[in-house]
C-alpha positions as CSV (number, residue, x, y, z in Angstrom):
1,M,133.6,146.7,108.1
2,L,133.5,150.3,109.3
3,Y,132.1,151.4,106.0
4,F,129.2,148.9,106.5
5,F,128.7,149.8,110.1
6,F,128.5,153.6,109.4
7,K,126.3,155.2,106.8
8,R,128.8,158.0,106.3
9,F,132.4,157.7,107.5
10,E,135.0,160.4,106.9
11,T,138.4,161.4,108.2
12,N,139.8,165.0,108.1
13,G,143.5,165.8,108.4
14,K,144.9,162.2,108.2
15,E,147.8,163.6,106.1
16,K,149.0,165.5,109.2
17,I,150.0,162.2,110.9
18,P,153.8,162.0,110.7
19,L,155.4,158.6,109.9
20,K,158.5,156.8,111.2
21,T,158.6,158.9,114.4
22,P,157.4,158.1,118.0
23,K,153.9,159.6,118.5
24,I,151.1,159.6,121.0
25,F,147.5,160.0,119.7
26,V,145.2,161.7,122.2
27,T,141.5,161.5,121.6
28,N,138.2,162.2,123.4
29,H,136.6,159.0,124.5
30,Q,132.9,158.5,123.8
31,N,132.4,155.0,122.5
32,A,134.3,152.2,124.4
33,F,136.7,150.2,122.2
34,L,135.2,151.3,118.9
35,D,137.2,154.6,119.2
36,A,140.5,152.5,119.2
37,I,139.4,150.3,116.3
38,I,138.6,153.3,114.1
39,L,141.9,155.0,114.7
40,G,143.8,151.8,114.4
41,C,142.2,151.1,111.0
42,K,143.0,154.7,109.8
43,S,146.7,154.6,110.9
44,K,149.4,153.5,108.4
45,E,151.5,152.2,111.4
46,P,150.6,149.8,114.2
47,I,149.2,151.5,117.4
48,H,149.5,150.3,121.0
49,Y,146.5,151.2,123.2
50,L,146.1,151.9,126.9
51,T,142.8,150.3,128.1
52,R,141.1,150.2,131.5
53,A,142.4,147.2,133.4
54,S,139.0,145.9,134.5
55,V,138.4,144.4,131.0
56,F,141.6,142.3,131.4
57,K,140.3,140.1,134.3
58,K,139.6,137.0,132.3
59,P,142.7,135.1,131.0
60,F,141.2,134.6,127.5
61,V,140.2,138.2,127.1
62,K,143.6,139.3,128.4
63,W,145.3,137.1,125.8
64,L,143.0,138.3,123.0
65,L,143.5,142.0,123.8
66,S,147.3,141.6,124.0
67,L,147.2,140.3,120.4
68,I,145.8,143.6,119.2
69,N,148.4,145.7,121.2
70,M,146.1,146.6,124.1
71,M,147.7,147.2,127.5
72,P,145.9,147.6,130.9
73,I,146.0,150.9,132.7
74,Y,145.0,150.8,136.4
75,R,142.9,153.5,138.2
76,I,142.4,154.3,141.8
77,R,139.1,152.4,141.8
78,D,141.0,149.2,140.9
79,G,142.8,149.5,144.3
80,I,146.1,151.1,145.5
81,N,148.1,147.9,144.9
82,A,146.7,147.6,141.4
83,V,147.7,151.2,140.6
84,K,151.3,150.3,141.4
85,K,151.2,148.0,138.3
86,N,151.1,151.2,136.1
87,D,154.8,151.6,136.6
88,E,155.4,148.4,134.6
89,V,152.9,149.5,131.9
90,F,154.5,152.9,131.6
91,E,157.8,151.2,131.1
92,Q,156.3,149.2,128.2
93,C,155.0,152.5,126.8
94,I,158.4,154.2,127.0
95,N,160.0,151.2,125.3
96,I,157.5,151.5,122.5
97,L,158.2,155.2,122.0
98,Q,162.0,154.6,122.1
99,K,161.4,152.1,119.1
100,K,159.5,154.9,117.2
101,G,156.2,153.2,118.0
102,S,152.8,154.8,118.4
103,L,150.5,155.0,121.5
104,L,146.8,155.9,121.8
105,I,145.8,157.4,125.1
106,F,142.3,158.4,126.1
107,A,143.5,161.3,128.3
108,E,140.1,161.9,129.8
109,G,140.6,158.7,131.7
110,N,137.0,157.5,131.2
111,H,134.3,157.4,128.5
112,G,131.1,159.3,128.3
113,L,128.3,160.1,125.8
114,Q,128.2,163.9,126.4
115,R,129.6,166.0,123.5
116,N,132.2,167.9,125.4
117,L,135.8,167.4,126.6
118,R,136.2,166.2,130.2
119,P,139.2,167.1,132.3
120,L,142.5,165.5,131.1
121,Q,144.4,163.2,133.3
122,K,148.2,163.3,133.9
123,G,149.1,159.8,132.6
124,I,150.1,161.1,129.2
125,S,152.4,163.7,130.7
126,R,154.1,161.1,132.8
127,I,154.8,158.8,129.9
128,A,155.8,161.4,127.4
129,F,158.1,163.4,129.7
130,E,159.7,160.3,131.1
131,A,160.5,158.9,127.7
132,E,162.0,162.2,126.5
133,K,163.9,162.7,129.8
134,R,165.7,159.4,129.4
135,N,166.7,160.4,125.8
136,N,167.7,164.0,126.5
137,F,164.6,165.2,124.6
138,E,166.0,163.8,121.4
139,L,163.2,161.2,120.7
140,N,161.1,163.8,118.8
141,I,157.8,162.4,120.2
142,Q,154.8,164.0,118.4
143,I,151.5,164.6,120.3
144,I,148.6,164.2,117.9
145,P,145.1,165.4,119.1
146,V,142.2,163.6,117.4
147,G,138.5,164.4,117.7
148,M,136.0,161.6,117.5
149,N,132.5,162.7,116.5
150,Y,129.5,160.4,116.3
151,D,126.0,161.5,115.2
152,K,124.5,159.0,117.5
153,H,126.9,157.1,119.7
154,H,125.2,153.7,119.9
155,A,123.3,153.6,116.6
156,F,124.0,151.3,113.7
157,R,124.3,153.0,110.2
158,N,124.9,156.4,111.6
159,N,127.6,158.9,110.7
160,F,131.2,159.2,112.1
161,F,133.7,162.0,111.5
162,M,137.3,161.8,112.7
163,N,139.1,165.1,113.0
164,V,142.9,165.0,113.2
165,G,144.5,168.1,114.6
166,D,148.0,169.6,114.2
167,P,150.7,167.5,115.8
168,F,153.1,169.2,118.2
169,P,156.5,168.0,119.5
170,M,157.4,167.3,123.2
171,K,160.6,169.3,122.4
172,D,158.4,172.4,122.9
173,F,158.2,171.7,126.7
174,E,161.9,170.8,127.3
175,E,163.0,174.2,128.8
176,E,160.0,174.4,131.1
177,F,160.4,170.8,132.2
178,N,164.0,171.3,133.2
179,T,162.9,174.2,135.3
180,N,159.6,172.9,136.8
181,N,158.5,169.4,136.1
182,A,155.0,169.7,137.5
183,E,154.3,173.0,135.7
184,A,155.5,171.5,132.4
185,M,153.1,168.6,132.8
186,N,150.2,171.0,133.4
187,T,151.2,173.1,130.4
188,L,151.1,170.0,128.2
189,L,147.6,169.1,129.4
190,K,146.4,172.7,128.8
191,R,147.8,172.8,125.3
192,L,146.2,169.4,124.5
193,A,142.8,170.6,125.8
194,K,143.1,173.8,123.8
195,Q,143.8,171.9,120.6
196,L,141.3,169.0,121.2
197,T,138.3,171.3,121.9
198,P,137.8,172.6,118.4
199,L,138.1,169.1,116.9
200,I,134.9,167.9,118.6
201,L,131.4,169.2,119.1
202,N,131.4,171.0,122.4
203,I,128.0,171.6,124.2
204,K,128.3,173.5,127.4
205,K,127.2,171.6,130.6
206,E,124.7,174.4,131.4
207,N,121.4,173.4,129.8
208,Y,123.2,170.5,128.0
209,D,120.1,168.4,127.5
210,I,118.0,171.3,126.1
211,T,120.8,172.5,123.8
212,E,121.4,168.9,122.4
213,K,117.7,168.3,121.9
214,I,117.2,171.6,119.9
215,W,120.4,170.9,117.9
216,L,119.3,167.3,116.9
217,E,115.9,168.5,115.9
218,N,117.1,171.3,113.7
219,R,120.1,169.9,111.9
220,E,120.2,170.0,108.1
221,K,122.2,167.6,106.0
222,Q,125.5,168.9,104.4
223,K,127.4,167.5,101.4
224,S,130.4,166.2,103.5
225,L,130.8,165.3,107.1
226,K,133.5,168.0,107.4
227,A,130.9,170.6,106.2
228,Q,128.4,168.9,108.6
229,F,130.8,169.3,111.5
230,E,131.4,173.0,110.8
231,Y,127.6,173.5,110.3
232,D,126.9,171.7,113.6
233,Q,129.4,173.8,115.5
234,Q,127.8,177.0,114.3
235,L,124.3,175.7,115.1
236,I,125.3,174.8,118.6
237,N,126.9,178.1,119.2
238,S,123.8,180.0,117.9
239,I,121.6,177.9,120.2
240,E,123.8,178.6,123.3
241,S,124.0,182.3,122.5
242,G,120.3,182.6,122.1
243,E,120.6,183.7,118.5
244,F,118.9,180.6,117.0
245,K,115.2,181.3,116.1
246,G,114.4,178.7,113.4
247,A,112.6,175.5,113.5
248,K,113.1,172.5,111.2
249,K,110.1,171.5,109.0
250,K,108.5,168.3,110.0
251,V,109.3,165.3,107.8
252,S,106.7,162.7,107.0
253,N,107.3,159.4,108.8
254,K,108.6,157.0,106.2
255,K,108.8,154.2,108.8
256,K,105.0,153.6,108.8
257,Y,105.2,152.2,105.2
258,F,107.8,149.7,106.2
259,W,105.7,146.5,106.2
260,A,104.1,147.4,102.8
261,N,107.3,146.8,101.0
262,P,108.2,143.2,100.1
263,L,111.9,144.0,100.2
264,C,111.5,144.8,103.9
265,W,110.1,141.4,104.6
266,Y,113.0,139.8,102.7
267,A,115.6,141.8,104.6
268,T,113.8,141.2,108.0
269,I,113.5,137.5,107.6
270,N,117.1,137.0,106.4
271,H,118.6,139.1,109.2
272,F,116.2,138.0,112.0
273,F,118.5,135.8,114.0
274,P,121.6,138.0,114.1
275,F,119.5,140.9,115.3
276,L,117.6,138.8,117.8
277,I,120.9,137.6,119.4
278,L,122.4,141.0,119.4
279,N,119.3,142.6,121.0
280,K,119.3,140.1,123.8
281,I,122.9,140.7,124.6
282,L,122.5,144.5,124.5
283,K,119.6,144.3,127.0
284,S,122.1,143.0,129.6
285,I,124.5,145.9,129.1
286,K,123.5,149.0,131.0
287,D,126.4,151.3,129.8
288,R,125.3,152.6,126.4
289,A,128.8,153.7,125.6
290,F,129.5,150.1,124.9
291,W,126.6,149.5,122.6
292,A,128.1,150.6,119.3
293,S,131.3,148.7,120.1
294,I,129.4,145.5,120.8
295,K,127.2,145.9,117.8
296,F,130.3,146.2,115.6
297,A,132.2,143.3,117.2
298,L,129.3,140.9,117.3
299,G,128.1,142.0,113.8
300,Y,131.5,141.2,112.5
301,I,131.0,137.6,113.6
302,L,127.2,136.9,113.6
303,V,126.3,138.4,110.2
304,P,129.0,136.5,108.1
305,L,128.2,133.3,110.1
306,F,124.5,133.4,109.4
307,Y,125.1,134.5,105.8
308,S,127.2,131.4,105.3
309,I,124.6,129.1,107.0
310,Q,121.8,130.6,104.9
311,F,123.9,130.2,101.7
312,F,124.6,126.5,102.3
313,V,120.9,125.9,103.2
314,F,119.8,127.6,100.1
315,F,122.3,125.7,97.9
316,Y,121.2,122.4,99.5
317,F,117.6,122.9,98.6
318,S,118.1,124.6,95.2
319,N,121.2,122.7,94.0
320,N,122.0,125.7,91.9
321,L,125.3,127.4,92.6
322,I,124.7,130.6,90.5
323,L,121.3,131.2,92.1
324,S,122.8,130.5,95.6
325,L,125.5,133.1,95.0
326,L,123.0,135.7,93.8
327,Y,121.0,135.0,97.0
328,L,124.2,135.5,99.1
329,F,125.2,138.7,97.4
330,S,121.6,140.1,97.7
331,L,121.7,139.8,101.5
332,P,124.0,142.7,102.4
333,I,122.8,144.9,99.5
334,I,119.1,144.7,100.2
335,G,119.7,144.6,104.0
336,L,121.6,147.9,104.0
337,A,119.3,149.5,101.5
338,V,116.2,148.7,103.6
339,Y,117.8,149.7,106.9
340,D,119.1,153.0,105.5
341,H,115.8,153.9,104.0
342,Y,113.4,152.9,106.8
343,K,115.4,152.5,110.0
344,S,118.5,154.8,110.0
345,D,117.9,158.3,111.3
346,A,121.3,159.5,110.1
347,L,121.4,162.7,108.0
């Protein structure tokens, strides 16, 4: 489904991920639970996720999230008594690592749409060091920094590039931890930040909006998303340094010809109800960091559901199985082709 949701979807450095050893993935967090879904789909081994506790309030949701290895992490805003529950969650995390399992931690502690790394929180240090301490630093926990890069965070049929960095072992911090626990925890966070930063696009907070606007308006498409990422890094650096002088040529607006194409009518009519329902739901959600995740989750359900209904209705009136199957297979093909050509603004 990820290859349907994104127009271009690439992973760089996946071969670096070690197998059959306890590991903690640490990523920047820009897109609610879609970040976790992507990494989970790309990992060869199951991953357990730490997710903000506020989404676990309803019993059904709590049960559903537990099925996909999600565990609540409590923050100060959840109340002092709630934060105490983290001890129990951390115990679960340590048990997972002792069994050579994998964790995903969003070390920034929150999500945001800006393209930079926010300050890292100490939760990962507590879990990793406590697990190694109980096992005399013989667990061989690997810390794996991962950069999540979206062209447009909430858009359908845009581009996504996942950048896996070089893993490093918790064993590196054993000597310092035995001397000064607190300092070792800070050292771990500093190293993580240093290794995460080059894996993502980093726009300085000063003049952020202006820099991002100039960058988006002047990007040029590259052959691969890895090449695109490197190109974007250079472009952003040149804008921030004042060296950028160029301006992208204006492209004719292909969208104005949308309704002149009969295939557009075909695609629109056949996808009207899923998009109508989705748009109504999105209007009620103020935090845009959730939009892509909700589009993915609901699309996963709504589109196949309506395709099935339309197929049976078509078959009922046509009484022709071959023709009905051709109709069914045409829906995603023409739908994606039309959307990519007229609606998607991805490079």
